[in-house]
Biopython code that builds the backbone (N, CA, C, O; Angstrom):
import numpy as np
from Bio.PDB.StructureBuilder import StructureBuilder

atoms = [
    (1, "UNK", "N", (9.522, 22.304, -69.464)),
    (1, "UNK", "CA", (8.832, 22.823, -70.486)),
    (1, "UNK", "C", (10.060, 24.278, -71.347)),
    (1, "UNK", "O", (10.733, 25.215, -70.918)),
    (2, "UNK", "N", (9.800, 23.766, -72.496)),
    (2, "UNK", "CA", (10.153, 24.945, -73.106)),
    (2, "UNK", "C", (9.863, 26.175, -73.242)),
    (2, "UNK", "O", (8.684, 26.527, -73.204)),
    (3, "UNK", "N", (10.923, 27.112, -73.436)),
    (3, "UNK", "CA", (10.422, 28.692, -73.422)),
    (3, "UNK", "C", (10.098, 28.940, -74.979)),
    (3, "UNK", "O", (10.713, 29.837, -75.557)),
    (4, "UNK", "N", (9.313, 28.300, -75.551)),
    (4, "UNK", "CA", (8.671, 28.727, -76.622)),
    (4, "UNK", "C", (7.327, 29.033, -76.751)),
    (4, "UNK", "O", (6.528, 28.540, -75.956)),
    (5, "UNK", "N", (6.910, 29.875, -77.755)),
    (5, "UNK", "CA", (5.612, 30.199, -78.163)),
    (5, "UNK", "C", (4.675, 29.186, -78.957)),
    (5, "UNK", "O", (4.990, 28.770, -80.073)),
    (6, "UNK", "N", (3.451, 28.801, -78.275)),
    (6, "UNK", "CA", (3.017, 27.594, -79.045)),
    (6, "UNK", "C", (2.248, 27.835, -80.580)),
    (6, "UNK", "O", (1.583, 27.087, -81.297)),
    (7, "UNK", "N", (2.676, 29.218, -80.698)),
    (7, "UNK", "CA", (1.819, 29.647, -82.204)),
    (7, "UNK", "C", (2.921, 30.255, -82.817)),
    (7, "UNK", "O", (2.832, 29.864, -83.980)),
    (8, "UNK", "N", (3.764, 30.872, -82.747)),
    (8, "UNK", "CA", (4.658, 31.184, -83.749)),
    (8, "UNK", "C", (6.052, 30.503, -83.416)),
    (8, "UNK", "O", (6.999, 30.619, -84.194)),
    (9, "UNK", "N", (6.137, 29.829, -82.295)),
    (9, "UNK", "CA", (7.177, 29.234, -82.346)),
    (9, "UNK", "C", (8.789, 30.249, -81.999)),
    (9, "UNK", "O", (9.929, 29.787, -81.946)),
    (10, "UNK", "N", (8.456, 31.391, -81.851)),
    (10, "UNK", "CA", (9.564, 32.151, -81.019)),
    (10, "UNK", "C", (10.039, 31.534, -79.814)),
    (10, "UNK", "O", (9.314, 30.845, -79.097)),
    (11, "UNK", "N", (11.463, 31.814, -79.542)),
    (11, "UNK", "CA", (12.098, 31.127, -78.675)),
    (11, "UNK", "C", (13.425, 32.464, -78.008)),
    (11, "UNK", "O", (13.372, 33.674, -78.232)),
    (12, "UNK", "N", (14.448, 31.761, -77.225)),
    (12, "UNK", "CA", (15.330, 32.783, -76.563)),
    (12, "UNK", "C", (16.329, 32.905, -77.479)),
    (12, "UNK", "O", (16.749, 31.946, -78.126)),
    (13, "UNK", "N", (16.776, 34.120, -77.587)),
    (13, "UNK", "CA", (17.794, 34.631, -78.351)),
    (13, "UNK", "C", (19.463, 34.734, -77.808)),
    (13, "UNK", "O", (19.634, 35.349, -76.756)),
    (14, "UNK", "N", (20.504, 34.233, -78.400)),
    (14, "UNK", "CA", (22.004, 34.536, -77.442)),
    (14, "UNK", "C", (22.358, 35.487, -78.299)),
    (14, "UNK", "O", (21.907, 35.599, -79.439)),
    (15, "UNK", "N", (23.180, 36.206, -77.777)),
    (15, "UNK", "CA", (23.845, 37.305, -77.949)),
    (15, "UNK", "C", (25.270, 37.389, -76.765)),
    (15, "UNK", "O", (25.581, 36.570, -75.900)),
    (16, "UNK", "N", (25.933, 38.698, -77.136)),
    (16, "UNK", "CA", (26.998, 38.997, -76.479)),
    (16, "UNK", "C", (26.324, 40.407, -75.685)),
    (16, "UNK", "O", (25.286, 40.983, -76.010)),
    (17, "UNK", "N", (27.257, 40.765, -74.543)),
    (17, "UNK", "CA", (27.093, 41.737, -73.921)),
    (17, "UNK", "C", (28.554, 42.009, -74.196)),
    (17, "UNK", "O", (29.495, 41.263, -73.927)),
    (18, "UNK", "N", (28.597, 43.299, -74.825)),
    (18, "UNK", "CA", (29.883, 43.666, -75.144)),
    (18, "UNK", "C", (30.646, 45.246, -74.447)),
    (18, "UNK", "O", (30.410, 46.364, -74.905)),
    (19, "UNK", "N", (31.477, 44.986, -73.390)),
    (19, "UNK", "CA", (31.945, 46.095, -72.618)),
    (19, "UNK", "C", (32.503, 47.041, -73.226)),
    (19, "UNK", "O", (32.487, 46.900, -74.449)),
    (20, "UNK", "N", (33.196, 48.336, -72.691)),
    (20, "UNK", "CA", (34.138, 49.056, -73.465)),
    (20, "UNK", "C", (35.244, 48.809, -73.848)),
    (20, "UNK", "O", (35.867, 49.323, -74.777)),
    (21, "UNK", "N", (35.756, 47.414, -72.629)),
    (21, "UNK", "CA", (36.967, 47.330, -72.925)),
    (21, "UNK", "C", (37.035, 46.052, -73.952)),
    (21, "UNK", "O", (38.042, 45.358, -74.093)),
    (22, "UNK", "N", (35.758, 45.853, -74.667)),
    (22, "UNK", "CA", (35.537, 44.967, -75.391)),
    (22, "UNK", "C", (35.466, 43.230, -74.830)),
    (22, "UNK", "O", (35.601, 42.209, -75.506)),
    (23, "UNK", "N", (35.286, 43.333, -73.819)),
    (23, "UNK", "CA", (35.131, 42.132, -73.223)),
    (23, "UNK", "C", (33.593, 41.485, -73.501)),
    (23, "UNK", "O", (32.522, 42.019, -73.214)),
    (24, "UNK", "N", (33.783, 40.333, -74.068)),
    (24, "UNK", "CA", (32.118, 39.795, -74.297)),
    (24, "UNK", "C", (31.907, 38.501, -73.290)),
    (24, "UNK", "O", (32.733, 37.720, -72.817)),
    (25, "UNK", "N", (30.432, 38.587, -73.149)),
    (25, "UNK", "CA", (29.952, 37.725, -71.933)),
    (25, "UNK", "C", (28.560, 37.393, -72.853)),
    (25, "UNK", "O", (27.940, 38.224, -73.517)),
    (26, "UNK", "N", (28.262, 36.042, -72.717)),
    (26, "UNK", "CA", (27.086, 35.633, -73.208)),
    (26, "UNK", "C", (25.674, 36.078, -72.143)),
    (26, "UNK", "O", (25.627, 36.028, -70.914)),
    (27, "UNK", "N", (24.591, 36.519, -73.131)),
    (27, "UNK", "CA", (23.634, 36.845, -72.632)),
    (27, "UNK", "C", (21.933, 36.257, -73.633)),
    (27, "UNK", "O", (21.722, 36.074, -74.832)),
    (28, "UNK", "N", (21.247, 36.160, -72.674)),
    (28, "UNK", "CA", (20.094, 35.518, -73.376)),
    (28, "UNK", "C", (18.662, 36.560, -73.181)),
    (28, "UNK", "O", (18.279, 37.172, -72.184)),
    (29, "UNK", "N", (18.172, 36.486, -74.339)),
    (29, "UNK", "CA", (16.891, 37.346, -74.267)),
    (29, "UNK", "C", (15.702, 36.328, -74.309)),
    (29, "UNK", "O", (15.570, 35.621, -75.308)),
    (30, "UNK", "N", (14.738, 36.220, -73.146)),
    (30, "UNK", "CA", (13.548, 35.311, -73.385)),
    (30, "UNK", "C", (12.306, 36.074, -73.907)),
    (30, "UNK", "O", (11.896, 37.222, -73.739)),
    (31, "UNK", "N", (11.878, 35.038, -74.581)),
    (31, "UNK", "CA", (10.245, 36.046, -75.321)),
    (31, "UNK", "C", (9.568, 36.062, -74.067)),
    (31, "UNK", "O", (9.755, 35.277, -73.137)),
    (32, "UNK", "N", (8.594, 37.220, -74.122)),
    (32, "UNK", "CA", (7.588, 37.718, -73.322)),
    (32, "UNK", "C", (6.351, 36.795, -73.244)),
    (32, "UNK", "O", (5.318, 37.302, -73.681)),
    (33, "UNK", "N", (6.264, 35.532, -72.768)),
    (33, "UNK", "CA", (5.311, 34.401, -72.918)),
    (33, "UNK", "C", (4.571, 34.866, -71.744)),
    (33, "UNK", "O", (4.995, 35.407, -70.723)),
    (34, "UNK", "N", (2.715, 34.374, -72.281)),
    (34, "UNK", "CA", (1.830, 34.694, -71.169)),
    (34, "UNK", "C", (1.077, 32.903, -71.229)),
    (34, "UNK", "O", (0.865, 32.265, -72.261)),
    (35, "UNK", "N", (0.855, 32.528, -70.061)),
    (35, "UNK", "CA", (-0.163, 31.315, -70.099)),
    (35, "UNK", "C", (-1.640, 32.209, -70.329)),
    (35, "UNK", "O", (-1.989, 33.241, -69.757)),
    (36, "UNK", "N", (-2.514, 31.241, -71.604)),
    (36, "UNK", "CA", (-3.654, 31.915, -71.768)),
    (36, "UNK", "C", (-4.332, 30.713, -71.937)),
    (36, "UNK", "O", (-3.737, 29.706, -72.321)),
    (37, "UNK", "N", (-5.757, 30.725, -71.637)),
    (37, "UNK", "CA", (-6.860, 29.803, -71.930)),
    (37, "UNK", "C", (-7.507, 30.080, -73.311)),
    (37, "UNK", "O", (-8.264, 31.043, -73.432)),
    (38, "UNK", "N", (-7.214, 29.207, -74.423)),
    (38, "UNK", "CA", (-7.397, 29.443, -75.644)),
    (38, "UNK", "C", (-8.062, 28.156, -76.516)),
    (38, "UNK", "O", (-7.770, 26.962, -76.463)),
    (39, "UNK", "N", (-8.944, 28.770, -77.235)),
    (39, "UNK", "CA", (-9.469, 27.652, -78.086)),
    (39, "UNK", "C", (-8.810, 27.023, -79.306)),
    (39, "UNK", "O", (-8.674, 27.547, -80.411)),
    (40, "UNK", "N", (-8.434, 25.838, -78.927)),
    (40, "UNK", "CA", (-7.624, 24.813, -79.872)),
    (40, "UNK", "C", (-8.286, 23.629, -80.308)),
    (40, "UNK", "O", (-8.421, 22.535, -79.759)),
    (41, "UNK", "N", (-8.686, 24.086, -81.448)),
    (41, "UNK", "CA", (-9.193, 22.869, -82.643)),
    (41, "UNK", "C", (-10.427, 22.542, -82.035)),
    (41, "UNK", "O", (-10.723, 21.348, -81.989)),
    (42, "UNK", "N", (-11.449, 23.648, -81.409)),
    (42, "UNK", "CA", (-12.568, 23.047, -80.654)),
    (42, "UNK", "C", (-12.534, 23.071, -79.210)),
    (42, "UNK", "O", (-13.516, 23.582, -78.672)),
    (43, "UNK", "N", (-11.399, 22.524, -78.293)),
    (43, "UNK", "CA", (-11.419, 22.440, -77.109)),
    (43, "UNK", "C", (-10.627, 23.260, -76.568)),
    (43, "UNK", "O", (-9.736, 23.753, -77.260)),
    (44, "UNK", "N", (-10.761, 23.613, -75.164)),
    (44, "UNK", "CA", (-9.904, 24.815, -74.541)),
    (44, "UNK", "C", (-9.078, 24.222, -74.039)),
    (44, "UNK", "O", (-9.327, 23.073, -73.673)),
    (45, "UNK", "N", (-7.515, 24.908, -73.791)),
    (45, "UNK", "CA", (-6.688, 24.493, -73.569)),
    (45, "UNK", "C", (-5.740, 25.484, -72.965)),
    (45, "UNK", "O", (-5.981, 26.654, -73.263)),
    (46, "UNK", "N", (-4.656, 25.256, -72.137)),
    (46, "UNK", "CA", (-3.675, 26.400, -71.525)),
    (46, "UNK", "C", (-2.442, 26.458, -72.775)),
    (46, "UNK", "O", (-2.018, 25.397, -73.233)),
    (47, "UNK", "N", (-2.007, 27.567, -73.188)),
    (47, "UNK", "CA", (-1.176, 27.254, -74.048)),
    (47, "UNK", "C", (-0.127, 28.636, -73.288)),
    (47, "UNK", "O", (-0.313, 29.499, -72.430)),
    (48, "UNK", "N", (0.896, 28.254, -74.096)),
    (48, "UNK", "CA", (2.045, 29.420, -73.476)),
    (48, "UNK", "C", (2.003, 30.361, -75.362)),
    (48, "UNK", "O", (2.257, 29.787, -76.421)),
    (49, "UNK", "N", (1.691, 31.544, -75.239)),
    (49, "UNK", "CA", (1.724, 32.353, -76.036)),
    (49, "UNK", "C", (2.595, 33.629, -75.991)),
    (49, "UNK", "O", (2.447, 34.137, -74.880)),
    (50, "UNK", "N", (3.376, 34.290, -76.695)),
    (50, "UNK", "CA", (4.019, 35.732, -76.694)),
    (50, "UNK", "C", (2.986, 36.490, -76.844)),
    (50, "UNK", "O", (1.983, 36.091, -77.436)),
    (51, "UNK", "N", (3.080, 37.573, -76.375)),
    (51, "UNK", "CA", (2.658, 38.615, -76.404)),
    (51, "UNK", "C", (2.228, 39.531, -77.647)),
    (51, "UNK", "O", (1.250, 40.274, -77.557)),
    (52, "UNK", "N", (3.193, 39.423, -79.099)),
    (52, "UNK", "CA", (3.127, 39.613, -80.040)),
    (52, "UNK", "C", (1.797, 38.935, -80.801)),
    (52, "UNK", "O", (1.088, 39.600, -81.557)),
    (53, "UNK", "N", (1.543, 37.453, -80.485)),
    (53, "UNK", "CA", (0.662, 36.778, -81.161)),
    (53, "UNK", "C", (-0.797, 37.311, -80.342)),
    (53, "UNK", "O", (-1.854, 37.625, -80.890)),
    (54, "UNK", "N", (-0.510, 37.306, -78.941)),
    (54, "UNK", "CA", (-1.680, 38.082, -78.505)),
    (54, "UNK", "C", (-2.142, 39.220, -78.938)),
    (54, "UNK", "O", (-3.369, 39.309, -78.990)),
    (55, "UNK", "N", (-1.476, 40.181, -79.287)),
    (55, "UNK", "CA", (-1.484, 41.605, -79.717)),
    (55, "UNK", "C", (-2.203, 41.180, -81.082)),
    (55, "UNK", "O", (-3.364, 41.530, -81.293)),
    (56, "UNK", "N", (-1.759, 40.710, -81.646)),
    (56, "UNK", "CA", (-2.205, 40.252, -83.308)),
    (56, "UNK", "C", (-3.429, 39.698, -83.400)),
    (56, "UNK", "O", (-4.143, 39.968, -84.366)),
    (57, "UNK", "N", (-3.786, 38.967, -82.550)),
    (57, "UNK", "CA", (-4.903, 38.232, -82.537)),
    (57, "UNK", "C", (-4.880, 36.978, -82.970)),
    (57, "UNK", "O", (-5.885, 36.633, -83.590)),
    (58, "UNK", "N", (-4.058, 36.208, -82.835)),
    (58, "UNK", "CA", (-3.664, 34.916, -83.244)),
    (58, "UNK", "C", (-4.086, 33.804, -82.711)),
    (58, "UNK", "O", (-4.048, 32.676, -83.202)),
    (59, "UNK", "N", (-4.580, 34.215, -81.467)),
    (59, "UNK", "CA", (-5.021, 33.358, -80.642)),
    (59, "UNK", "C", (-6.565, 33.627, -80.296)),
    (59, "UNK", "O", (-6.972, 34.739, -79.961)),
    (60, "UNK", "N", (-7.404, 32.464, -80.416)),
    (60, "UNK", "CA", (-8.838, 32.909, -80.009)),
    (60, "UNK", "C", (-9.204, 32.499, -78.713)),
    (60, "UNK", "O", (-9.606, 31.366, -78.448)),
    (61, "UNK", "N", (-9.022, 33.707, -77.650)),
    (61, "UNK", "CA", (-9.040, 33.494, -76.008)),
    (61, "UNK", "C", (-10.218, 32.706, -76.109)),
    (61, "UNK", "O", (-10.898, 32.821, -77.129)),
    (62, "UNK", "N", (-10.639, 31.751, -75.011)),
    (62, "UNK", "CA", (-11.787, 31.057, -74.701)),
    (62, "UNK", "C", (-12.431, 31.855, -73.631)),
    (62, "UNK", "O", (-11.826, 32.735, -73.019)),
    (63, "UNK", "N", (-13.682, 31.529, -73.413)),
    (63, "UNK", "CA", (-14.401, 32.566, -72.452)),
    (63, "UNK", "C", (-14.111, 32.266, -71.150)),
    (63, "UNK", "O", (-13.821, 31.076, -71.020)),
    (64, "UNK", "N", (-14.075, 33.027, -69.931)),
    (64, "UNK", "CA", (-14.235, 32.824, -68.895)),
    (64, "UNK", "C", (-15.111, 31.953, -68.099)),
    (64, "UNK", "O", (-16.335, 32.032, -68.195)),
    (65, "UNK", "N", (-14.426, 30.993, -67.193)),
    (65, "UNK", "CA", (-15.202, 29.978, -66.507)),
    (65, "UNK", "C", (-16.620, 30.258, -66.139)),
    (65, "UNK", "O", (-17.567, 29.510, -66.381)),
    (66, "UNK", "N", (-16.677, 31.505, -65.480)),
    (66, "UNK", "CA", (-18.009, 31.782, -64.892)),
    (66, "UNK", "C", (-18.677, 32.841, -65.754)),
    (66, "UNK", "O", (-19.463, 33.711, -65.381)),
    (67, "UNK", "N", (-18.233, 32.611, -66.930)),
    (67, "UNK", "CA", (-18.852, 33.929, -67.764)),
    (67, "UNK", "C", (-20.638, 33.804, -67.775)),
    (67, "UNK", "O", (-21.273, 32.757, -67.899)),
    (68, "UNK", "N", (-21.123, 35.006, -67.629)),
    (68, "UNK", "CA", (-22.373, 34.933, -67.404)),
    (68, "UNK", "C", (-23.346, 35.375, -68.772)),
    (68, "UNK", "O", (-22.989, 36.359, -69.420)),
    (69, "UNK", "N", (-24.407, 34.722, -69.127)),
    (69, "UNK", "CA", (-25.060, 35.452, -70.290)),
    (69, "UNK", "C", (-25.947, 36.772, -69.842)),
    (69, "UNK", "O", (-26.494, 37.209, -68.830)),
    (70, "UNK", "N", (-25.705, 37.213, -71.531)),
    (70, "UNK", "CA", (-26.421, 38.549, -71.008)),
    (70, "UNK", "C", (-28.252, 38.565, -70.969)),
    (70, "UNK", "O", (-29.025, 39.464, -70.635)),
    (71, "UNK", "N", (-28.483, 37.283, -71.420)),
    (71, "UNK", "CA", (-30.061, 37.012, -71.381)),
    (71, "UNK", "C", (-30.815, 36.645, -69.868)),
    (71, "UNK", "O", (-31.940, 36.192, -69.656)),
    (72, "UNK", "N", (-29.733, 37.026, -68.925)),
    (72, "UNK", "CA", (-30.423, 36.205, -67.538)),
    (72, "UNK", "C", (-30.630, 37.656, -67.063)),
    (72, "UNK", "O", (-29.802, 38.564, -67.131)),
    (73, "UNK", "N", (-32.001, 37.720, -66.523)),
    (73, "UNK", "CA", (-32.302, 39.021, -65.696)),
    (73, "UNK", "C", (-34.101, 38.662, -65.229)),
    (73, "UNK", "O", (-34.735, 39.470, -64.550)),
]
sb = StructureBuilder()
sb.init_structure("model")
sb.init_model(0)
sb.init_chain("A")
sb.init_seg("    ")
for serial, (resi, resn, name, xyz) in enumerate(atoms, 1):
    if name == "N":
        sb.init_residue(resn, " ", resi, " ")
    sb.init_atom(name, np.array(xyz, "f"), 0.0, 1.0, " ", f" {name:<3s}", serial, name[0])
structure = sb.get_structure()
C-alpha cells in the first residue's frame, strides 16, 4: 500500500541531512496519513487521508456504525 493521500496525492518527500562537516545522508519525510471511514461516491469506504485534507474539510466522514438517532426516546 502506497504512502499517499487518496484525496490530494501527497506522498513522501526526499532530502538530505547535512552535518556540520557537510556530510550528506538521505532522509525521507512521510505524510501524516490517517485511515478514515468516508463517504465516497455514495458508498462508505476506508480511505487514507492526510491530516491537512481532514482539517480543510475535503473529506465527507461517514457516520459511525452504531450512531443513534436523536428522535429515539
